[in-house]
PDB file of N, CA, C and O in Angstrom:
ATOM      1  N   MET A   1      70.550  83.040 126.661  1.00  0.00           N
ATOM      2  CA  MET A   1      72.209  83.746 126.125  1.00  0.00           C
ATOM      3  C   MET A   1      73.132  84.013 127.120  1.00  0.00           C
ATOM      4  O   MET A   1      72.409  84.019 128.116  1.00  0.00           O
ATOM      5  N   ASP A   2      74.328  84.251 127.526  1.00  0.00           N
ATOM      6  CA  ASP A   2      74.343  85.269 128.297  1.00  0.00           C
ATOM      7  C   ASP A   2      74.679  85.986 127.527  1.00  0.00           C
ATOM      8  O   ASP A   2      74.815  85.895 126.306  1.00  0.00           O
ATOM      9  N   THR A   3      74.898  87.076 128.513  1.00  0.00           N
ATOM     10  CA  THR A   3      75.145  88.914 127.682  1.00  0.00           C
ATOM     11  C   THR A   3      76.511  89.119 128.402  1.00  0.00           C
ATOM     12  O   THR A   3      76.677  88.973 129.613  1.00  0.00           O
ATOM     13  N   VAL A   4      77.488  89.482 127.485  1.00  0.00           N
ATOM     14  CA  VAL A   4      78.607  89.999 128.612  1.00  0.00           C
ATOM     15  C   VAL A   4      77.994  91.982 128.041  1.00  0.00           C
ATOM     16  O   VAL A   4      77.604  92.648 127.082  1.00  0.00           O
ATOM     17  N   ARG A   5      78.394  92.057 129.782  1.00  0.00           N
ATOM     18  CA  ARG A   5      78.310  94.195 129.063  1.00  0.00           C
ATOM     19  C   ARG A   5      79.788  94.398 129.296  1.00  0.00           C
ATOM     20  O   ARG A   5      80.534  93.814 130.082  1.00  0.00           O
ATOM     21  N   ILE A   6      80.085  95.541 128.269  1.00  0.00           N
ATOM     22  CA  ILE A   6      80.690  95.936 127.524  1.00  0.00           C
ATOM     23  C   ILE A   6      82.079  96.261 129.481  1.00  0.00           C
ATOM     24  O   ILE A   6      83.054  95.929 130.155  1.00  0.00           O
ATOM     25  N   ILE A   7      81.048  97.028 129.290  1.00  0.00           N
ATOM     26  CA  ILE A   7      82.224  98.153 130.554  1.00  0.00           C
ATOM     27  C   ILE A   7      82.157  96.971 131.839  1.00  0.00           C
ATOM     28  O   ILE A   7      82.948  97.242 132.742  1.00  0.00           O
ATOM     29  N   ASP A   8      81.658  96.199 131.975  1.00  0.00           N
ATOM     30  CA  ASP A   8      82.568  95.241 133.301  1.00  0.00           C
ATOM     31  C   ASP A   8      83.891  94.367 132.552  1.00  0.00           C
ATOM     32  O   ASP A   8      84.491  93.499 133.186  1.00  0.00           O
ATOM     33  N   ARG A   9      84.106  94.579 131.701  1.00  0.00           N
ATOM     34  CA  ARG A   9      85.438  94.007 130.821  1.00  0.00           C
ATOM     35  C   ARG A   9      85.826  94.589 130.559  1.00  0.00           C
ATOM     36  O   ARG A   9      86.456  94.130 129.606  1.00  0.00           O
ATOM     37  N   VAL A  10      86.127  95.941 130.696  1.00  0.00           N
ATOM     38  CA  VAL A  10      86.774  96.995 129.892  1.00  0.00           C
ATOM     39  C   VAL A  10      87.625  97.692 130.806  1.00  0.00           C
ATOM     40  O   VAL A  10      87.457  97.187 131.915  1.00  0.00           O
ATOM     41  N   ASN A  11      88.389  98.543 130.848  1.00  0.00           N
ATOM     42  CA  ASN A  11      88.988  99.125 132.004  1.00  0.00           C
ATOM     43  C   ASN A  11      88.111 101.007 131.500  1.00  0.00           C
ATOM     44  O   ASN A  11      87.576 101.895 132.164  1.00  0.00           O
ATOM     45  N   GLY A  12      88.385 100.823 130.144  1.00  0.00           N
ATOM     46  CA  GLY A  12      87.396 102.238 128.836  1.00  0.00           C
ATOM     47  C   GLY A  12      87.388 102.238 128.020  1.00  0.00           C
ATOM     48  O   GLY A  12      87.361 101.012 127.914  1.00  0.00           O
ATOM     49  N   THR A  13      87.385 102.686 126.698  1.00  0.00           N
ATOM     50  CA  THR A  13      86.887 102.684 125.105  1.00  0.00           C
ATOM     51  C   THR A  13      87.692 103.563 124.487  1.00  0.00           C
ATOM     52  O   THR A  13      87.542 104.192 123.440  1.00  0.00           O
ATOM     53  N   SER A  14      88.740 103.519 125.429  1.00  0.00           N
ATOM     54  CA  SER A  14      89.822 104.259 124.549  1.00  0.00           C
ATOM     55  C   SER A  14      90.644 103.852 124.024  1.00  0.00           C
ATOM     56  O   SER A  14      90.960 104.224 122.894  1.00  0.00           O
ATOM     57  N   SER A  15      91.256 102.948 124.690  1.00  0.00           N
ATOM     58  CA  SER A  15      92.462 102.003 123.860  1.00  0.00           C
ATOM     59  C   SER A  15      92.897 100.440 123.474  1.00  0.00           C
ATOM     60  O   SER A  15      92.503  99.347 123.881  1.00  0.00           O
ATOM     61  N   ASN A  16      93.844 100.830 122.545  1.00  0.00           N
ATOM     62  CA  ASN A  16      94.036  99.569 121.839  1.00  0.00           C
ATOM     63  C   ASN A  16      93.953  97.898 123.238  1.00  0.00           C
ATOM     64  O   ASN A  16      93.571  96.735 123.106  1.00  0.00           O
ATOM     65  N   ASP A  17      94.438  98.561 124.226  1.00  0.00           N
ATOM     66  CA  ASP A  17      94.303  97.402 126.198  1.00  0.00           C
ATOM     67  C   ASP A  17      92.860  97.592 125.992  1.00  0.00           C
ATOM     68  O   ASP A  17      92.175  96.898 125.241  1.00  0.00           O
ATOM     69  N   ASP A  18      92.728  97.901 126.216  1.00  0.00           N
ATOM     70  CA  ASP A  18      90.564  97.918 126.155  1.00  0.00           C
ATOM     71  C   ASP A  18      90.172  97.136 125.332  1.00  0.00           C
ATOM     72  O   ASP A  18      89.710  96.009 125.508  1.00  0.00           O
ATOM     73  N   GLY A  19      90.411  97.946 123.984  1.00  0.00           N
ATOM     74  CA  GLY A  19      89.711  96.323 122.974  1.00  0.00           C
ATOM     75  C   GLY A  19      90.030  95.531 123.243  1.00  0.00           C
ATOM     76  O   GLY A  19      89.315  94.770 123.895  1.00  0.00           O
ATOM     77  N   HIS A  20      91.957  95.054 122.733  1.00  0.00           N
ATOM     78  CA  HIS A  20      91.778  93.565 122.853  1.00  0.00           C
ATOM     79  C   HIS A  20      90.977  92.652 124.447  1.00  0.00           C
ATOM     80  O   HIS A  20      90.404  91.623 124.089  1.00  0.00           O
ATOM     81  N   ARG A  21      90.918  92.826 125.522  1.00  0.00           N
ATOM     82  CA  ARG A  21      90.398  92.564 126.396  1.00  0.00           C
ATOM     83  C   ARG A  21      88.569  92.072 125.683  1.00  0.00           C
ATOM     84  O   ARG A  21      88.047  90.968 125.527  1.00  0.00           O
ATOM     85  N   LEU A  22      88.175  93.169 125.470  1.00  0.00           N
ATOM     86  CA  LEU A  22      86.749  92.853 124.606  1.00  0.00           C
ATOM     87  C   LEU A  22      87.233  91.896 123.113  1.00  0.00           C
ATOM     88  O   LEU A  22      86.241  91.770 122.396  1.00  0.00           O
ATOM     89  N   PHE A  23      88.036  91.461 122.722  1.00  0.00           N
ATOM     90  CA  PHE A  23      88.577  90.870 121.755  1.00  0.00           C
ATOM     91  C   PHE A  23      88.260  89.540 122.034  1.00  0.00           C
ATOM     92  O   PHE A  23      87.556  88.719 121.447  1.00  0.00           O
ATOM     93  N   LEU A  24      89.191  89.483 123.457  1.00  0.00           N
ATOM     94  CA  LEU A  24      89.702  88.273 124.895  1.00  0.00           C
ATOM     95  C   LEU A  24      88.521  87.675 124.391  1.00  0.00           C
ATOM     96  O   LEU A  24      88.385  86.840 123.497  1.00  0.00           O
ATOM     97  N   VAL A  25      87.827  88.148 124.992  1.00  0.00           N
ATOM     98  CA  VAL A  25      85.863  87.847 125.345  1.00  0.00           C
ATOM     99  C   VAL A  25      85.172  87.398 123.807  1.00  0.00           C
ATOM    100  O   VAL A  25      84.820  86.269 123.463  1.00  0.00           O
ATOM    101  N   VAL A  26      85.116  88.474 123.143  1.00  0.00           N
ATOM    102  CA  VAL A  26      84.611  87.808 122.851  1.00  0.00           C
ATOM    103  C   VAL A  26      85.047  86.374 121.535  1.00  0.00           C
ATOM    104  O   VAL A  26      84.227  85.503 121.243  1.00  0.00           O
ATOM    105  N   ASP A  27      86.696  86.460 120.831  1.00  0.00           N
ATOM    106  CA  ASP A  27      87.526  85.373 120.700  1.00  0.00           C
ATOM    107  C   ASP A  27      86.653  83.935 121.477  1.00  0.00           C
ATOM    108  O   ASP A  27      86.586  82.884 120.840  1.00  0.00           O
ATOM    109  N   ALA A  28      86.014  84.048 122.909  1.00  0.00           N
ATOM    110  CA  ALA A  28      85.896  83.197 123.185  1.00  0.00           C
ATOM    111  C   ALA A  28      85.099  82.879 123.018  1.00  0.00           C
ATOM    112  O   ALA A  28      85.236  81.713 122.649  1.00  0.00           O
ATOM    113  N   TYR A  29      83.286  83.388 123.041  1.00  0.00           N
ATOM    114  CA  TYR A  29      82.725  82.265 122.545  1.00  0.00           C
ATOM    115  C   TYR A  29      82.421  82.830 121.701  1.00  0.00           C
ATOM    116  O   TYR A  29      81.244  83.190 121.668  1.00  0.00           O
ATOM    117  N   ILE A  30      83.339  83.199 120.575  1.00  0.00           N
ATOM    118  CA  ILE A  30      83.420  82.768 119.057  1.00  0.00           C
ATOM    119  C   ILE A  30      83.630  80.515 118.450  1.00  0.00           C
ATOM    120  O   ILE A  30      83.028  79.557 117.964  1.00  0.00           O
ATOM    121  N   GLN A  31      85.080  81.030 119.082  1.00  0.00           N
ATOM    122  CA  GLN A  31      85.486  79.625 119.294  1.00  0.00           C
ATOM    123  C   GLN A  31      84.852  78.226 120.039  1.00  0.00           C
ATOM    124  O   GLN A  31      85.334  77.120 119.796  1.00  0.00           O
ATOM    125  N   ARG A  32      83.713  78.418 120.977  1.00  0.00           N
ATOM    126  CA  ARG A  32      83.110  78.120 121.406  1.00  0.00           C
ATOM    127  C   ARG A  32      81.328  77.355 120.887  1.00  0.00           C
ATOM    128  O   ARG A  32      80.571  76.460 121.262  1.00  0.00           O
ATOM    129  N   HIS A  33      81.410  78.592 119.660  1.00  0.00           N
ATOM    130  CA  HIS A  33      80.361  78.487 118.858  1.00  0.00           C
ATOM    131  C   HIS A  33      79.338  78.877 119.870  1.00  0.00           C
ATOM    132  O   HIS A  33      78.309  78.409 119.382  1.00  0.00           O
ATOM    133  N   GLU A  34      79.069  79.351 120.788  1.00  0.00           N
ATOM    134  CA  GLU A  34      78.071  80.534 121.023  1.00  0.00           C
ATOM    135  C   GLU A  34      77.530  81.557 120.919  1.00  0.00           C
ATOM    136  O   GLU A  34      78.383  82.391 121.225  1.00  0.00           O
ATOM    137  N   GLU A  35      76.636  82.047 120.678  1.00  0.00           N
ATOM    138  CA  GLU A  35      75.922  82.868 120.541  1.00  0.00           C
ATOM    139  C   GLU A  35      75.951  83.831 122.178  1.00  0.00           C
ATOM    140  O   GLU A  35      76.062  83.396 123.324  1.00  0.00           O
ATOM    141  N   PHE A  36      75.792  85.376 121.635  1.00  0.00           N
ATOM    142  CA  PHE A  36      76.135  85.447 123.507  1.00  0.00           C
ATOM    143  C   PHE A  36      75.229  87.343 122.968  1.00  0.00           C
ATOM    144  O   PHE A  36      74.853  87.894 121.934  1.00  0.00           O
ATOM    145  N   ALA A  37      75.259  87.510 123.786  1.00  0.00           N
ATOM    146  CA  ALA A  37      74.707  89.370 123.908  1.00  0.00           C
ATOM    147  C   ALA A  37      75.564  90.365 124.479  1.00  0.00           C
ATOM    148  O   ALA A  37      75.715  90.467 125.696  1.00  0.00           O
ATOM    149  N   LEU A  38      76.264  91.274 123.444  1.00  0.00           N
ATOM    150  CA  LEU A  38      76.712  91.936 123.545  1.00  0.00           C
ATOM    151  C   LEU A  38      76.149  93.634 124.021  1.00  0.00           C
ATOM    152  O   LEU A  38      75.939  94.446 123.119  1.00  0.00           O
ATOM    153  N   SER A  39      76.009  93.905 125.027  1.00  0.00           N
ATOM    154  CA  SER A  39      75.732  94.522 126.180  1.00  0.00           C
ATOM    155  C   SER A  39      76.470  96.007 126.077  1.00  0.00           C
ATOM    156  O   SER A  39      77.647  96.132 126.413  1.00  0.00           O
ATOM    157  N   PHE A  40      75.703  97.090 125.599  1.00  0.00           N
ATOM    158  CA  PHE A  40      76.763  98.012 125.245  1.00  0.00           C
ATOM    159  C   PHE A  40      75.720  99.229 126.750  1.00  0.00           C
ATOM    160  O   PHE A  40      75.664 100.449 126.592  1.00  0.00           O
ATOM    161  N   ALA A  41      75.437  98.930 127.289  1.00  0.00           N
ATOM    162  CA  ALA A  41      74.626  99.664 128.186  1.00  0.00           C
ATOM    163  C   ALA A  41      76.375 100.636 129.271  1.00  0.00           C
ATOM    164  O   ALA A  41      77.513 100.184 129.398  1.00  0.00           O
ATOM    165  N   ASP A  42      75.749 102.076 129.838  1.00  0.00           N
ATOM    166  CA  ASP A  42      76.120 102.597 130.656  1.00  0.00           C
ATOM    167  C   ASP A  42      77.634 102.782 129.919  1.00  0.00           C
ATOM    168  O   ASP A  42      78.466 102.570 130.802  1.00  0.00           O
ATOM    169  N   MET A  43      78.370 103.124 128.530  1.00  0.00           N
ATOM    170  CA  MET A  43      79.239 102.500 127.030  1.00  0.00           C
ATOM    171  C   MET A  43      79.874 104.563 127.332  1.00  0.00           C
ATOM    172  O   MET A  43      79.173 105.556 127.139  1.00  0.00           O
ATOM    173  N   HIS A  44      80.637 104.549 127.588  1.00  0.00           N
ATOM    174  CA  HIS A  44      81.656 105.586 126.687  1.00  0.00           C
ATOM    175  C   HIS A  44      82.068 105.740 125.513  1.00  0.00           C
ATOM    176  O   HIS A  44      83.065 105.139 125.113  1.00  0.00           O
ATOM    177  N   PRO A  45      81.291 106.668 124.666  1.00  0.00           N
ATOM    178  CA  PRO A  45      81.844 107.293 124.131  1.00  0.00           C
ATOM    179  C   PRO A  45      82.967 105.811 123.186  1.00  0.00           C
ATOM    180  O   PRO A  45      84.063 106.196 123.595  1.00  0.00           O
ATOM    181  N   MET A  46      83.202 104.929 122.572  1.00  0.00           N
ATOM    182  CA  MET A  46      84.325 104.208 121.647  1.00  0.00           C
ATOM    183  C   MET A  46      85.089 105.400 120.666  1.00  0.00           C
ATOM    184  O   MET A  46      84.735 106.367 119.991  1.00  0.00           O
ATOM    185  N   SER A  47      86.325 104.719 121.017  1.00  0.00           N
ATOM    186  CA  SER A  47      88.020 105.098 120.586  1.00  0.00           C
ATOM    187  C   SER A  47      88.243 103.998 118.823  1.00  0.00           C
ATOM    188  O   SER A  47      87.827 102.842 118.905  1.00  0.00           O
ATOM    189  N   SER A  48      88.787 104.387 117.595  1.00  0.00           N
ATOM    190  CA  SER A  48      89.333 104.289 117.007  1.00  0.00           C
ATOM    191  C   SER A  48      89.423 103.164 117.418  1.00  0.00           C
ATOM    192  O   SER A  48      88.575 102.272 117.441  1.00  0.00           O
ATOM    193  N   SER A  49      91.511 103.187 118.100  1.00  0.00           N
ATOM    194  CA  SER A  49      91.410 102.053 119.102  1.00  0.00           C
ATOM    195  C   SER A  49      91.364 101.531 118.923  1.00  0.00           C
ATOM    196  O   SER A  49      91.942 100.904 118.036  1.00  0.00           O
ATOM    197  N   PHE A  50      90.339 101.200 119.865  1.00  0.00           N
ATOM    198  CA  PHE A  50      88.968 101.006 120.689  1.00  0.00           C
ATOM    199  C   PHE A  50      89.324  99.106 119.672  1.00  0.00           C
ATOM    200  O   PHE A  50      89.919  98.037 119.806  1.00  0.00           O
ATOM    201  N   LEU A  51      88.103 100.145 118.392  1.00  0.00           N
ATOM    202  CA  LEU A  51      87.133  99.309 117.389  1.00  0.00           C
ATOM    203  C   LEU A  51      88.308  98.934 116.738  1.00  0.00           C
ATOM    204  O   LEU A  51      88.200  97.774 116.343  1.00  0.00           O
ATOM    205  N   ASN A  52      89.083  99.292 116.540  1.00  0.00           N
ATOM    206  CA  ASN A  52      90.577  98.683 116.199  1.00  0.00           C
ATOM    207  C   ASN A  52      90.280  96.854 116.367  1.00  0.00           C
ATOM    208  O   ASN A  52      89.706  95.879 115.881  1.00  0.00           O
ATOM    209  N   SER A  53      91.344  97.430 117.656  1.00  0.00           N
ATOM    210  CA  SER A  53      91.763  95.876 118.625  1.00  0.00           C
ATOM    211  C   SER A  53      90.368  95.471 119.588  1.00  0.00           C
ATOM    212  O   SER A  53      90.464  95.030 120.733  1.00  0.00           O
ATOM    213  N   SER A  54      89.304  95.671 119.005  1.00  0.00           N
ATOM    214  CA  SER A  54      88.074  95.098 119.557  1.00  0.00           C
ATOM    215  C   SER A  54      87.653  94.249 117.856  1.00  0.00           C
ATOM    216  O   SER A  54      88.105  93.394 117.094  1.00  0.00           O
ATOM    217  N   PHE A  55      86.703  95.030 117.967  1.00  0.00           N
ATOM    218  CA  PHE A  55      85.656  94.701 116.886  1.00  0.00           C
ATOM    219  C   PHE A  55      86.641  93.933 115.634  1.00  0.00           C
ATOM    220  O   PHE A  55      86.658  92.731 115.370  1.00  0.00           O
ATOM    221  N   GLY A  56      87.578  95.232 114.856  1.00  0.00           N
ATOM    222  CA  GLY A  56      87.896  95.282 113.685  1.00  0.00           C
ATOM    223  C   GLY A  56      88.711  93.758 113.827  1.00  0.00           C
ATOM    224  O   GLY A  56      88.503  92.856 113.016  1.00  0.00           O
ATOM    225  N   GLU A  57      89.469  93.648 114.742  1.00  0.00           N
ATOM    226  CA  GLU A  57      90.227  92.012 115.228  1.00  0.00           C
ATOM    227  C   GLU A  57      89.795  91.002 114.833  1.00  0.00           C
ATOM    228  O   GLU A  57      90.323  90.237 114.027  1.00  0.00           O
ATOM    229  N   ILE A  58      88.178  90.834 115.685  1.00  0.00           N
ATOM    230  CA  ILE A  58      87.309  89.987 115.148  1.00  0.00           C
ATOM    231  C   ILE A  58      87.138  89.720 114.246  1.00  0.00           C
ATOM    232  O   ILE A  58      87.395  88.582 113.853  1.00  0.00           O
ATOM    233  N   VAL A  59      86.549  90.775 113.382  1.00  0.00           N
ATOM    234  CA  VAL A  59      86.847  90.992 111.452  1.00  0.00           C
ATOM    235  C   VAL A  59      87.598  90.285 110.614  1.00  0.00           C
ATOM    236  O   VAL A  59      87.197  89.275 110.037  1.00  0.00           O
ATOM    237  N   ARG A  60      88.762  90.791 110.497  1.00  0.00           N
ATOM    238  CA  ARG A  60      90.142  90.226 110.016  1.00  0.00           C
ATOM    239  C   ARG A  60      90.485  88.853 110.290  1.00  0.00           C
ATOM    240  O   ARG A  60      90.887  88.041 109.456  1.00  0.00           O
ATOM    241  N   LYS A  61      90.220  88.572 112.027  1.00  0.00           N
ATOM    242  CA  LYS A  61      89.966  86.855 111.964  1.00  0.00           C
ATOM    243  C   LYS A  61      88.762  85.406 111.266  1.00  0.00           C
ATOM    244  O   LYS A  61      88.808  84.239 110.876  1.00  0.00           O
ATOM    245  N   TYR A  62      87.680  86.676 111.515  1.00  0.00           N
ATOM    246  CA  TYR A  62      86.823  85.034 111.118  1.00  0.00           C
ATOM    247  C   TYR A  62      85.581  85.822 110.078  1.00  0.00           C
ATOM    248  O   TYR A  62      84.770  85.046 109.572  1.00  0.00           O
ATOM    249  N   GLY A  63      85.428  87.304 109.764  1.00  0.00           N
ATOM    250  CA  GLY A  63      84.482  87.830 108.775  1.00  0.00           C
ATOM    251  C   GLY A  63      83.676  88.626 109.801  1.00  0.00           C
ATOM    252  O   GLY A  63      83.754  88.820 111.014  1.00  0.00           O
ATOM    253  N   PHE A  64      82.931  88.975 108.884  1.00  0.00           N
ATOM    254  CA  PHE A  64      81.591  90.048 109.039  1.00  0.00           C
ATOM    255  C   PHE A  64      80.156  88.650 109.321  1.00  0.00           C
ATOM    256  O   PHE A  64      79.189  88.598 110.082  1.00  0.00           O
ATOM    257  N   GLY A  65      80.693  87.744 108.301  1.00  0.00           N
ATOM    258  CA  GLY A  65      78.843  86.321 108.925  1.00  0.00           C
ATOM    259  C   GLY A  65      79.337  85.597 109.809  1.00  0.00           C
ATOM    260  O   GLY A  65      78.392  84.839 110.027  1.00  0.00           O
ATOM    261  N   ILE A  66      80.603  85.108 110.860  1.00  0.00           N
ATOM    262  CA  ILE A  66      80.648  84.914 112.239  1.00  0.00           C
ATOM    263  C   ILE A  66      79.623  86.379 113.242  1.00  0.00           C
ATOM    264  O   ILE A  66      78.476  86.362 113.686  1.00  0.00           O
ATOM    265  N   LEU A  67      80.714  87.492 113.268  1.00  0.00           N
ATOM    266  CA  LEU A  67      80.545  88.449 114.184  1.00  0.00           C
ATOM    267  C   LEU A  67      79.220  87.900 113.680  1.00  0.00           C
ATOM    268  O   LEU A  67      78.870  86.920 114.336  1.00  0.00           O
ATOM    269  N   LYS A  68      78.221  88.305 112.527  1.00  0.00           N
ATOM    270  CA  LYS A  68      76.934  88.954 112.976  1.00  0.00           C
ATOM    271  C   LYS A  68      76.368  87.290 113.249  1.00  0.00           C
ATOM    272  O   LYS A  68      75.156  87.223 113.453  1.00  0.00           O
ATOM    273  N   LYS A  69      77.069  86.066 113.268  1.00  0.00           N
ATOM    274  CA  LYS A  69      75.358  85.150 113.799  1.00  0.00           C
ATOM    275  C   LYS A  69      76.497  85.408 115.091  1.00  0.00           C
ATOM    276  O   LYS A  69      75.900  84.684 115.887  1.00  0.00           O
ATOM    277  N   TYR A  70      77.147  85.677 115.523  1.00  0.00           N
ATOM    278  CA  TYR A  70      77.498  84.865 117.429  1.00  0.00           C
ATOM    279  C   TYR A  70      77.222  86.445 118.081  1.00  0.00           C
ATOM    280  O   TYR A  70      77.048  86.419 119.300  1.00  0.00           O
ATOM    281  N   VAL A  71      77.159  87.754 117.477  1.00  0.00           N
ATOM    282  CA  VAL A  71      77.210  88.646 118.309  1.00  0.00           C
ATOM    283  C   VAL A  71      75.809  88.995 118.337  1.00  0.00           C
ATOM    284  O   VAL A  71      74.960  88.230 117.878  1.00  0.00           O
ATOM    285  N   LYS A  72      75.509  90.169 118.877  1.00  0.00           N
ATOM    286  CA  LYS A  72      73.732  90.615 119.151  1.00  0.00           C
ATOM    287  C   LYS A  72      73.984  91.578 120.080  1.00  0.00           C
ATOM    288  O   LYS A  72      74.303  91.332 121.243  1.00  0.00           O
ATOM    289  N   LEU A  73      73.850  92.710 119.595  1.00  0.00           N
ATOM    290  CA  LEU A  73      74.153  93.649 119.950  1.00  0.00           C
ATOM    291  C   LEU A  73      72.900  94.665 120.902  1.00  0.00           C
ATOM    292  O   LEU A  73      71.995  95.299 120.358  1.00  0.00           O
ATOM    293  N   THR A  74      73.189  94.591 122.641  1.00  0.00           N
ATOM    294  CA  THR A  74      72.160  94.859 122.863  1.00  0.00           C
ATOM    295  C   THR A  74      72.339  96.131 124.602  1.00  0.00           C
ATOM    296  O   THR A  74      73.151  96.087 125.526  1.00  0.00           O
ATOM    297  N   ASP A  75      71.270  96.997 124.355  1.00  0.00           N
ATOM    298  CA  ASP A  75      71.576  98.137 125.289  1.00  0.00           C
ATOM    299  C   ASP A  75      72.247  98.720 124.654  1.00  0.00           C
ATOM    300  O   ASP A  75      73.256  99.000 125.301  1.00  0.00           O
ATOM    301  N   PHE A  76      72.305  99.436 122.806  1.00  0.00           N
ATOM    302  CA  PHE A  76      72.860 100.541 122.852  1.00  0.00           C
ATOM    303  C   PHE A  76      72.245 101.610 122.466  1.00  0.00           C
ATOM    304  O   PHE A  76      71.056 101.304 122.371  1.00  0.00           O
ATOM    305  N   ARG A  77      72.427 102.920 122.135  1.00  0.00           N
ATOM    306  CA  ARG A  77      72.077 103.991 121.997  1.00  0.00           C
ATOM    307  C   ARG A  77      72.879 104.404 120.853  1.00  0.00           C
ATOM    308  O   ARG A  77      74.041 104.144 120.544  1.00  0.00           O
ATOM    309  N   GLN A  78      71.717 105.315 120.140  1.00  0.00           N
ATOM    310  CA  GLN A  78      72.003 105.473 118.498  1.00  0.00           C
ATOM    311  C   GLN A  78      73.790 106.311 117.958  1.00  0.00           C
ATOM    312  O   GLN A  78      74.484 106.492 116.957  1.00  0.00           O
ATOM    313  N   SER A  79      73.771 106.620 119.712  1.00  0.00           N
ATOM    314  CA  SER A  79      75.418 106.771 119.200  1.00  0.00           C
ATOM    315  C   SER A  79      76.632 105.602 119.328  1.00  0.00           C
ATOM    316  O   SER A  79      77.817 105.443 119.037  1.00  0.00           O
ATOM    317  N   ASP A  80      75.686 105.009 119.865  1.00  0.00           N
ATOM    318  CA  ASP A  80      76.599 103.423 119.140  1.00  0.00           C
ATOM    319  C   ASP A  80      76.491 102.978 117.631  1.00  0.00           C
ATOM    320  O   ASP A  80      77.284 103.339 116.761  1.00  0.00           O
ATOM    321  N   VAL A  81      75.727 102.391 117.490  1.00  0.00           N
ATOM    322  CA  VAL A  81      75.024 101.842 116.316  1.00  0.00           C
ATOM    323  C   VAL A  81      75.644 102.579 115.129  1.00  0.00           C
ATOM    324  O   VAL A  81      76.122 102.059 114.121  1.00  0.00           O
ATOM    325  N   LYS A  82      75.531 104.170 115.489  1.00  0.00           N
ATOM    326  CA  LYS A  82      75.550 104.890 114.494  1.00  0.00           C
ATOM    327  C   LYS A  82      77.460 104.904 114.325  1.00  0.00           C
ATOM    328  O   LYS A  82      77.870 105.030 113.172  1.00  0.00           O
ATOM    329  N   ARG A  83      78.425 104.788 115.351  1.00  0.00           N
ATOM    330  CA  ARG A  83      79.314 104.478 115.491  1.00  0.00           C
ATOM    331  C   ARG A  83      80.569 103.310 114.925  1.00  0.00           C
ATOM    332  O   ARG A  83      81.641 103.563 114.376  1.00  0.00           O
ATOM    333  N   LEU A  84      80.011 102.063 115.269  1.00  0.00           N
ATOM    334  CA  LEU A  84      79.922 101.165 114.948  1.00  0.00           C
ATOM    335  C   LEU A  84      80.288 100.623 113.620  1.00  0.00           C
ATOM    336  O   LEU A  84      81.190 100.063 112.998  1.00  0.00           O
ATOM    337  N   SER A  85      78.666 101.267 113.497  1.00  0.00           N
ATOM    338  CA  SER A  85      78.231 100.401 111.926  1.00  0.00           C
ATOM    339  C   SER A  85      79.022 101.720 110.320  1.00  0.00           C
ATOM    340  O   SER A  85      79.024 101.913 109.104  1.00  0.00           O
ATOM    341  N   GLY A  86      79.382 102.062 111.236  1.00  0.00           N
ATOM    342  CA  GLY A  86      80.391 103.708 110.830  1.00  0.00           C
ATOM    343  C   GLY A  86      81.818 102.870 110.537  1.00  0.00           C
ATOM    344  O   GLY A  86      82.160 102.508 109.412  1.00  0.00           O
ATOM    345  N   TYR A  87      82.600 102.627 111.796  1.00  0.00           N
ATOM    346  CA  TYR A  87      83.215 101.877 111.115  1.00  0.00           C
ATOM    347  C   TYR A  87      83.663 100.368 110.840  1.00  0.00           C
ATOM    348  O   TYR A  87      84.701  99.803 110.494  1.00  0.00           O
ATOM    349  N   LEU A  88      82.284  99.981 111.185  1.00  0.00           N
ATOM    350  CA  LEU A  88      82.293  98.400 110.234  1.00  0.00           C
ATOM    351  C   LEU A  88      82.098  98.627 108.820  1.00  0.00           C
ATOM    352  O   LEU A  88      82.447  97.778 108.000  1.00  0.00           O
ATOM    353  N   LYS A  89      81.679  99.481 108.556  1.00  0.00           N
ATOM    354  CA  LYS A  89      81.323 100.116 106.058  1.00  0.00           C
ATOM    355  C   LYS A  89      82.779 100.467 106.169  1.00  0.00           C
ATOM    356  O   LYS A  89      83.693 100.076 105.443  1.00  0.00           O
ATOM    357  N   THR A  90      82.814 100.952 106.793  1.00  0.00           N
ATOM    358  CA  THR A  90      84.608 101.464 106.572  1.00  0.00           C
ATOM    359  C   THR A  90      85.044 100.187 106.615  1.00  0.00           C
ATOM    360  O   THR A  90      84.449  99.604 105.708  1.00  0.00           O
ATOM    361  N   LEU A  91      86.327  98.843 107.620  1.00  0.00           N
ATOM    362  CA  LEU A  91      86.919  97.796 107.086  1.00  0.00           C
ATOM    363  C   LEU A  91      86.018  97.239 106.262  1.00  0.00           C
ATOM    364  O   LEU A  91      86.330  96.066 106.465  1.00  0.00           O
ATOM    365  N   GLN A  92      85.128  97.184 105.480  1.00  0.00           N
ATOM    366  CA  GLN A  92      84.111  96.650 104.884  1.00  0.00           C
ATOM    367  C   GLN A  92      84.272  96.963 102.888  1.00  0.00           C
ATOM    368  O   GLN A  92      84.063  96.359 101.835  1.00  0.00           O
ATOM    369  N   LEU A  93      84.784  98.324 103.383  1.00  0.00           N
ATOM    370  CA  LEU A  93      85.681  99.027 101.692  1.00  0.00           C
ATOM    371  C   LEU A  93      87.190  98.584 101.637  1.00  0.00           C
ATOM    372  O   LEU A  93      87.568  98.136 100.554  1.00  0.00           O
ATOM    373  N   GLU A  94      87.956  98.642 102.502  1.00  0.00           N
ATOM    374  CA  GLU A  94      88.974  98.098 102.711  1.00  0.00           C
ATOM    375  C   GLU A  94      89.168  96.634 102.804  1.00  0.00           C
ATOM    376  O   GLU A  94      90.155  95.970 102.486  1.00  0.00           O
ATOM    377  N   GLU A  95      88.268  96.337 103.199  1.00  0.00           N
ATOM    378  CA  GLU A  95      88.371  94.165 102.462  1.00  0.00           C
ATOM    379  C   GLU A  95      87.921  94.278 100.500  1.00  0.00           C
ATOM    380  O   GLU A  95      87.945  93.453  99.588  1.00  0.00           O
ATOM    381  N   THR A  96      87.570  95.676 100.588  1.00  0.00           N
ATOM    382  CA  THR A  96      87.577  95.138  98.767  1.00  0.00           C
ATOM    383  C   THR A  96      87.780  95.602  98.005  1.00  0.00           C
ATOM    384  O   THR A  96      87.280  95.520  96.883  1.00  0.00           O
ATOM    385  N   VAL A  97      88.993  96.558  98.585  1.00  0.00           N
ATOM    386  CA  VAL A  97      89.729  97.622  98.171  1.00  0.00           C
ATOM    387  C   VAL A  97      91.441  96.145  97.342  1.00  0.00           C
ATOM    388  O   VAL A  97      91.923  95.764  96.275  1.00  0.00           O
ATOM    389  N   ALA A  98      91.599  95.940  98.962  1.00  0.00           N
ATOM    390  CA  ALA A  98      93.014  94.715  99.032  1.00  0.00           C
ATOM    391  C   ALA A  98      92.927  93.336  98.252  1.00  0.00           C
ATOM    392  O   ALA A  98      93.862  92.537  98.304  1.00  0.00           O
TER     393      ALA A  98
END
């Protein structure tokens, strides 16, 4: 299983552009039906813009099940998990309301 370090694929974690770069990487693995580890090692806090353009776009395109199936999170701090988890819960709530 490949490991993708987020910090090696983006210039930062605050912009839509960087989020889109991560989206392209994750999307390519999913299209190939390949599981991979997504490493949060040496990451900076993620902005809402970054999350919307990366994880948000993956969930909108494929749904939560596919994200869980192919992406295994590694090397994360508790604050990373809290931020991402909160973001994904918000997406789920929006999905149920829509």
